C-alpha positions, -999 to 999 in steps of 0.1 A, spaced: 556 -9 152 555 -38 177 525 -60 178 504 -58 210 495 -89 228 459 -95 238 467 -87 275 485 -55 266 456 -43 244 431 -50 272 453 -31 297 455 -2 273 416 -2 270 412 -2 308 431 31 309 408 48 283 378 68 291 344 59 275 348 86 249 382 73 239 369 38 236 340 50 215 364 69 192 385 37 189 354 16 180 344 43 154 379 42 139 378 4 137 345 6 119 359 31 94 393 13 89 380 -23 86 343 -18 77 333 -40 106 314 -31 138 334 -48 166 303 -48 189 284 -69 162 311 -95 164 308 -98 202 270 -101 199 273 -128 171 294 -151 193 272 -180 202 273 -196 237 291 -229 239 271 -260 240 264 -274 274 271 -240 291 248 -233 320 235 -198 322 234 -183 357 224 -149 345 245 -122 330 281 -120 343 284 -84 331 258 -56 330 254 -20 320 250 6 348 223 30 336 213 62 353 176 68 351 173 98 374 198 120 392 173 128 420 175 159 441 212 160 447 224 163 411 258 178 420 268 147 440 256 125 411 277 145 386 307 141 408 302 103 410 297 101 372 329 120 366 347 98 392 335 66 376 339 74 340 366 100 338 343 122 317 345 160 318 320 182 336 299 189 306 295 152 296 289 141 332 262 168 336 245 156 304 243 121 317 229 134 351 204 156 333 192 131 306 201 97 321 220 71 302 247 44 305 273 53 330 295 22 325 292 -7 302 300 -44 306 308 -42 343 309 -74 364 279 -77 387 298 -72 419 313 -38 407 279 -29 393 262 -34 426 289 -13 443 283 15 418 245 12 422 249 16 460 272 46 455 247 64 432 217 55 454 234 69 484 236 102 465 199 100 457 201 87 421 181 60 405 201 33 388 192 3 366 214 -27 359 207 -41 325 
């Protein structure tokens, strides 16, 4: 089996749905006994780096509002989730997309708010 380069691996991740990425992370935990998200959190910022605020945020749905059907459609469009999973997010709230750059997050927030949903960027 050929070894994937870093860029090839990232490209493959971009094509996955959130559920597929979650399954991959779970498989990595099981195979290697390491939580990949813990490694990312443990990385210390470089000395002398100036913090201008977060460069990436999580887009979190707090309320679907009155037009839940439109919100479900946007969740499906953004995440690639099935109807059942998208409806669960619209009903209960939760993270729609993780580690999104702030520009894309603001665009998503505007899209959801146009449909009547309440979004938080964390």
